[in-house]
C-alpha positions as a LaTeX table, in Angstrom:
\begin{tabular}{lrrr}
\hline
Residue & $x$ (\AA) & $y$ (\AA) & $z$ (\AA) \\
\hline
Unk1 & $-9.37$ & $-23.43$ & $-1.46$ \\
Unk2 & $-12.15$ & $-23.28$ & $-4.03$ \\
Unk3 & $-12.53$ & $-19.93$ & $-5.73$ \\
Unk4 & $-15.96$ & $-18.62$ & $-6.58$ \\
Unk5 & $-16.25$ & $-17.67$ & $-10.24$ \\
Unk6 & $-16.13$ & $-13.99$ & $-11.03$ \\
Unk7 & $-19.47$ & $-14.20$ & $-12.83$ \\
Unk8 & $-21.10$ & $-15.25$ & $-9.54$ \\
Unk9 & $-19.45$ & $-12.43$ & $-7.65$ \\
Unk10 & $-20.61$ & $-9.87$ & $-10.24$ \\
Unk11 & $-24.16$ & $-11.20$ & $-9.84$ \\
Unk12 & $-23.85$ & $-10.97$ & $-6.05$ \\
Unk13 & $-22.57$ & $-7.42$ & $-6.36$ \\
Unk14 & $-25.46$ & $-6.42$ & $-8.62$ \\
Unk15 & $-27.95$ & $-7.88$ & $-6.17$ \\
Unk16 & $-26.24$ & $-6.38$ & $-3.14$ \\
Unk17 & $-26.03$ & $-2.88$ & $-4.64$ \\
Unk18 & $-29.49$ & $-3.23$ & $-6.20$ \\
Unk19 & $-28.39$ & $-2.02$ & $-9.61$ \\
Unk20 & $-28.95$ & $-3.35$ & $-13.12$ \\
Unk21 & $-26.33$ & $-4.67$ & $-15.52$ \\
Unk22 & $-26.83$ & $-1.55$ & $-17.60$ \\
Unk23 & $-26.20$ & 0.71 & $-14.59$ \\
Unk24 & $-23.08$ & $-1.26$ & $-13.65$ \\
Unk25 & $-21.74$ & $-1.10$ & $-17.20$ \\
Unk26 & $-22.25$ & 2.65 & $-17.19$ \\
Unk27 & $-20.65$ & 3.15 & $-13.73$ \\
Unk28 & $-17.68$ & 0.96 & $-14.66$ \\
Unk29 & $-17.40$ & 2.50 & $-18.13$ \\
Unk30 & $-17.59$ & $-0.96$ & $-19.70$ \\
Unk31 & $-19.52$ & $-1.95$ & $-22.81$ \\
Unk32 & $-22.85$ & $-3.63$ & $-21.94$ \\
Unk33 & $-22.03$ & $-6.55$ & $-24.22$ \\
Unk34 & $-18.72$ & $-7.09$ & $-22.47$ \\
Unk35 & $-20.39$ & $-7.10$ & $-19.07$ \\
Unk36 & $-22.99$ & $-9.55$ & $-20.32$ \\
Unk37 & $-20.26$ & $-11.90$ & $-21.55$ \\
Unk38 & $-18.57$ & $-11.72$ & $-18.12$ \\
Unk39 & $-21.83$ & $-12.53$ & $-16.33$ \\
Unk40 & $-22.60$ & $-15.42$ & $-18.68$ \\
Unk41 & $-19.12$ & $-16.79$ & $-18.10$ \\
Unk42 & $-18.23$ & $-16.64$ & $-21.80$ \\
Unk43 & $-15.24$ & $-14.38$ & $-21.07$ \\
Unk44 & $-13.30$ & $-13.37$ & $-17.99$ \\
Unk45 & $-12.57$ & $-9.65$ & $-17.52$ \\
Unk46 & $-9.05$ & $-8.28$ & $-17.75$ \\
Unk47 & $-7.50$ & $-6.67$ & $-14.69$ \\
Unk48 & $-8.39$ & $-3.10$ & $-15.69$ \\
Unk49 & $-12.05$ & $-4.11$ & $-16.03$ \\
Unk50 & $-11.94$ & $-6.04$ & $-12.74$ \\
Unk51 & $-10.68$ & $-2.86$ & $-11.07$ \\
Unk52 & $-13.42$ & $-0.79$ & $-12.72$ \\
Unk53 & $-16.14$ & $-3.29$ & $-11.77$ \\
Unk54 & $-14.90$ & $-3.52$ & $-8.18$ \\
Unk55 & $-14.86$ & 0.26 & $-7.87$ \\
Unk56 & $-18.34$ & 0.57 & $-9.39$ \\
Unk57 & $-19.69$ & $-2.11$ & $-7.02$ \\
Unk58 & $-17.63$ & $-0.76$ & $-4.11$ \\
Unk59 & $-16.17$ & $-4.21$ & $-3.36$ \\
Unk60 & $-12.68$ & $-5.59$ & $-2.86$ \\
Unk61 & $-11.02$ & $-6.59$ & $-6.15$ \\
Unk62 & $-9.78$ & $-9.89$ & $-4.68$ \\
Unk63 & $-13.29$ & $-10.71$ & $-3.47$ \\
Unk64 & $-14.68$ & $-9.97$ & $-6.92$ \\
Unk65 & $-12.11$ & $-12.33$ & $-8.44$ \\
Unk66 & $-13.47$ & $-15.10$ & $-6.21$ \\
Unk67 & $-10.96$ & $-15.20$ & $-3.38$ \\
Unk68 & $-12.04$ & $-15.89$ & 0.18 \\
Unk69 & $-11.40$ & $-12.39$ & 1.51 \\
Unk70 & $-13.67$ & $-9.73$ & 3.02 \\
Unk71 & $-15.93$ & $-8.10$ & 0.48 \\
Unk72 & $-15.32$ & $-4.60$ & 1.85 \\
Unk73 & $-13.15$ & $-2.43$ & $-0.30$ \\
Unk74 & $-9.84$ & $-1.37$ & 1.23 \\
Unk75 & $-9.49$ & 2.39 & 0.97 \\
Unk76 & $-6.57$ & 3.88 & $-0.95$ \\
Unk77 & $-5.33$ & 5.53 & 2.22 \\
Unk78 & $-5.18$ & 2.18 & 4.01 \\
Unk79 & $-3.50$ & 0.57 & 0.98 \\
Unk80 & $-0.82$ & 3.24 & 0.87 \\
Unk81 & $-0.25$ & 2.89 & 4.61 \\
Unk82 & 0.06 & $-0.88$ & 4.33 \\
Unk83 & 2.57 & $-0.69$ & 1.49 \\
Unk84 & 4.53 & 2.38 & 2.59 \\
Unk85 & 7.96 & 1.72 & 4.09 \\
Unk86 & 7.94 & 2.29 & 7.83 \\
Unk87 & 10.80 & 2.91 & 10.21 \\
Unk88 & 11.61 & 0.22 & 12.76 \\
Unk89 & 10.32 & 2.53 & 15.47 \\
Unk90 & 6.97 & 3.01 & 13.72 \\
Unk91 & 6.61 & $-0.74$ & 13.29 \\
Unk92 & 7.31 & $-1.21$ & 17.00 \\
Unk93 & 4.73 & 1.44 & 17.92 \\
Unk94 & 2.13 & $-0.34$ & 15.78 \\
Unk95 & 2.96 & $-3.70$ & 17.36 \\
Unk96 & 2.61 & $-2.27$ & 20.87 \\
Unk97 & $-0.60$ & $-0.44$ & 19.99 \\
Unk98 & $-2.17$ & $-3.62$ & 18.58 \\
Unk99 & $-1.72$ & $-5.24$ & 22.01 \\
Unk100 & $-3.59$ & $-2.45$ & 23.83 \\
Unk101 & $-7.28$ & $-2.49$ & 24.67 \\
Unk102 & $-9.50$ & $-0.37$ & 22.39 \\
Unk103 & $-9.82$ & 2.18 & 25.21 \\
Unk104 & $-6.05$ & 2.53 & 25.52 \\
Unk105 & $-5.67$ & 2.62 & 21.72 \\
Unk106 & $-7.96$ & 5.67 & 21.72 \\
Unk107 & $-5.74$ & 7.26 & 24.39 \\
Unk108 & $-2.64$ & 6.64 & 22.24 \\
Unk109 & $-4.42$ & 8.11 & 19.23 \\
Unk110 & $-5.53$ & 11.21 & 21.17 \\
Unk111 & $-2.07$ & 11.73 & 22.64 \\
Unk112 & $-0.44$ & 11.30 & 19.21 \\
Unk113 & $-2.79$ & 13.84 & 17.62 \\
Unk114 & $-2.08$ & 16.33 & 20.43 \\
Unk115 & 1.66 & 15.77 & 20.11 \\
Unk116 & 1.48 & 16.34 & 16.34 \\
Unk117 & $-0.54$ & 19.51 & 16.84 \\
Unk118 & 2.02 & 20.83 & 19.34 \\
Unk119 & 4.86 & 19.98 & 16.96 \\
Unk120 & 3.16 & 21.86 & 14.13 \\
Unk121 & 2.60 & 24.90 & 16.35 \\
Unk122 & 6.27 & 24.90 & 17.36 \\
Unk123 & 7.32 & 24.70 & 13.71 \\
Unk124 & 4.99 & 27.58 & 12.86 \\
Unk125 & 6.37 & 29.63 & 15.76 \\
Unk126 & 9.96 & 29.08 & 14.63 \\
Unk127 & 9.03 & 29.89 & 11.04 \\
Unk128 & 7.55 & 33.21 & 12.17 \\
Unk129 & 10.88 & 34.21 & 13.71 \\
Unk130 & 13.22 & 33.18 & 10.94 \\
Unk131 & 15.78 & 35.86 & 10.25 \\
Unk132 & 16.07 & 37.09 & 6.70 \\
Unk133 & 19.12 & 39.32 & 7.17 \\
Unk134 & 21.54 & 36.40 & 7.72 \\
Unk135 & 21.80 & 32.81 & 6.56 \\
Unk136 & 20.28 & 30.46 & 9.13 \\
Unk137 & 22.51 & 27.77 & 10.61 \\
Unk138 & 21.57 & 25.17 & 13.23 \\
Unk139 & 23.92 & 26.90 & 15.67 \\
Unk140 & 22.32 & 30.27 & 15.01 \\
Unk141 & 18.83 & 28.88 & 15.52 \\
Unk142 & 19.95 & 27.27 & 18.80 \\
Unk143 & 21.52 & 30.58 & 19.91 \\
Unk144 & 18.25 & 32.41 & 19.22 \\
Unk145 & 16.28 & 29.73 & 21.11 \\
Unk146 & 18.67 & 29.92 & 24.06 \\
Unk147 & 18.14 & 33.68 & 24.27 \\
Unk148 & 14.35 & 33.30 & 24.05 \\
Unk149 & 14.33 & 30.58 & 26.72 \\
Unk150 & 16.67 & 32.42 & 29.13 \\
Unk151 & 14.43 & 34.12 & 31.70 \\
Unk152 & 17.24 & 36.46 & 32.78 \\
Unk153 & 17.12 & 38.07 & 29.33 \\
Unk154 & 13.49 & 39.08 & 29.89 \\
Unk155 & 13.78 & 40.88 & 33.25 \\
\hline
\end{tabular}
């Protein structure tokens, strides 16, 4: 795999975003002379400057470094999701979802959002009824729920 030189990618980014070297240097908080030396190929930028240039150009850091990857920047939220540890069950859900049609993926998404909303409402409801006169125990909470769910108690 042949990598494109970073100087070429910076030039492409400038052209694509229709900004000048001076504007890029300002957005990336990099000295104009430094940027000029990167574009001429005299020096290669360090990682912190690659990150700053990629952010200023709104491009993927790996693309800017010349790798054959999509130019689009991966959002921080997506990065954290990709790197966050997931339970085996979550991984299985993702694998199943990836096999669904886009229409059915939207259904799964809608159902999941509704389920989360219901869960949050139930948590809020329980929080509103927490007793402050005694220490809460799981058994005590279950006892209170049993009373609330027993229709004979409400006649």
